[in-house]
ROPA-179565 format. One record per residue: x, y, z of N, C-alpha, C in turn. Coordinates in steps of 0.02 Angstrom, whole numbers, plus 50000, padded with zeros to 5 digits. Atoms other than C-alpha are relative to their C-alpha. Layout:
<atoms>
XYZXYZXYZ/...
</atoms>
This chain:
<atoms>
500424994150000500005000050000500445006250000/499664993550001500525017949970499625004450049/500324996649944500155027450131500245007250006/499854993049987500065046350147499845001450073/500094998849929500325050450331499745007050012/500254993649977499245064350401500525002750050/499484996849958500285076750502500054997050069/499975002649932499795070250673500244992750001/499775007050003500105052150620500764999949991/499284999550009501845057150561500345001850067/499724998049935502185065850727499984994150049/500065005649954501535050950827500464994249981/499585005650021502505038350723500735001150020/499314998549980504115047250771500075000550075/499904998449929503815052750951499524996550048/500495002849954502255044451023499654994049968/500285005850035502025027550940499464996550040/500535003149960500925022051085499315002849983/500644997150021499565033351013499734996649937/500215003550061499495022550856499694993350019/500305006649989498345007550852500504994649976/499555005550021499204990650832499974999149924/500095000950072498484989150656500385005449962/499664994550034499155006250606500764999650010/499285000849987500845003250689500304994849953/499765005350045501024987150589500025002549927/500024997550069500514995750427500575004849985/499464995150010501765009850450500684996650000/499355003449995503164997750493500074994149952/499965005450048502764985150356500425002349940/499564997850054504194986350230499684999549930/500345000550065502984981750089499605006349985/500384993850010502064998250115500475005849987/499634993850013502705014750045499715005450044/500224994449958502625029450165500145006649964/499974993650035502275046550091499855005650049/500104994049959502365063750171499915005949952/500114994050040501685079950100500375005950032/499714993949972502615096450120499485004050040/500524996849961500935102450187500064998150074/499905002249930501295092150344500595003850032/499444996149973502965100950365499775007150015/500274993349989502065117650347499565000150063/500425000449940500795112150480500434999550063/499555000649943502215107250597500325006750017/499724993349989503015124350574499495004550034/500534995849971501355133050613499854997950072/500135002449931501025122150767500565002050047/499424998049959502775125650831499995007550014/500034992749991502595144450802499465002150048/500564998449955500935144550895500104997350070/499865002949935501715135151041499594993850016/500405006049989500555120251018500414993649990/499565005750010502015108850973500705002150022/499334998449974503635109251071500524995649965/499465003450033505145104650967500655003250024/499414997249967506765107051065500485003449951/499524997250048507845110050911499665003449941/500374996550053506485117950804499774995349945/500305004150053505505111650654500514997549948/499525002050051506985111250534500364993750021/499635005749974507965099150642499554993950008/500465005649991506435088550684499834996749934/500185002850065505925086450502500594996249970/499415003350027507695082250449500104993250034/499925006349963507815068950586499454995149981/500575004450015506065062050552500054997049929/499935002550068506425060550366500554994649995/499465004950002507995050450404499834993550037/500175005949960507125038050521499654994549961/500385004950039506055029450391500065001849926/499974998550072506045027850202499365003649979/500584995950017504845042150166500075002949931/500004996850066504375048449995499615006550005/500344993649999503875066349966499455000149947/500564999350045502165069049890499965007349980/499974992950018502425085349795499315003149992/500614996150010501085098649796500065003049930/499984997950070500685101949614499405004449983/500584996250024499515112949514499394995549996/500565004850004498445097449485499684999050069/500265000949932498285095149673499625006350021/500344993849982497855113449700499325000549967/500644999850036496485112249568499524994650026/500425005549975495845095649639499665001950066/500324998049937495475104349805499305002749989/500674997350015493965112149719499464994650007/500505005449998493105095149715499994996350067/499965003349935493545090349895499465002950046/500534997949954492025091150009500144997050069/499885002249931492435090250194499515003650046/500474996849954491335094150345500305006350033/499684993949973492595107750395500425003049943/499664996450055493595120350294500755000750012/499284999849987495375116250349500374999249934/499665000450065496445120350196500534994549998/499485005349999497825108250251499674993249987/500345006350011496585093850258499774999349927/500215000250070495895098250087500594998449955/499405001450040497665098350016500244992950009/499785006949988498085081650098499534995149964/500475004450035496495073450030500125000449924/499864999250072496845080749857500654996649981/499365003350013498635074449868499914992549995/500145007250002498035056849909499634998149936/500415001250060496775057849766500445000049937/499604999150061498005063949634500554994749995/499435004750002499445052449684499794992750011/500245006949989498345037049716500244997050065/499765002149935498785035849900499424998850048/500475001049945497855029650054500185004950055/499874995149947497695043450184499964996650068/499965002949934498215037850358499875005650051/500204994649955497355048150493499634997350060/500435001349942496505048250662499395004649998/500544995150007495325062050604499374996549974/500625003550018493575054450602499655003549941/500304996450056492975068150484500314997949934/499675002350061494275063150356499854992749988/500165007150006493875044950391499334998849966/500665000650032492085047850333500025002349927/499944997750069492705055450170500014993949954/500035005550049492275043950026500405001749937/499654997750060493415053349907500674996549989/499375003750006495005043549944499984994250050/499955005449950495445027250032500315002950064/499764997549936495735030550217500154994150046/499825004849948496625020150349499975003850066/500104996449937495975025950518500394996950057/499665002249940496925024850680499454998250051/500505002449951495705014250780500144992950018/
</atoms>
């Protein structure tokens, strides 16, 4: 499977793996699965750190660099096609990052890995929920 990690799943997979369900932990650590990260997640980490909602001792730059080296992660580039695909994404909330992540999964043919129940109810892309 090709798995696009939602921002919080990426954070938990690095620092708080106990927050991941056994099923999700196995999926993320299964070498047959490809793990993908969007630059949108890096942007969200920067914003959370700047707002003080995420404490990163050495800052976002160092954390992202370390996190990218811990597992074989592929970057899911944000393209014009993805930006345009956000127009067709219907979510119960208007979080632009979530719309971009769903559009990224749609365009790149990825399964979105999340704990967000709202995204889990989305029928627009395959979703692997943390439960």
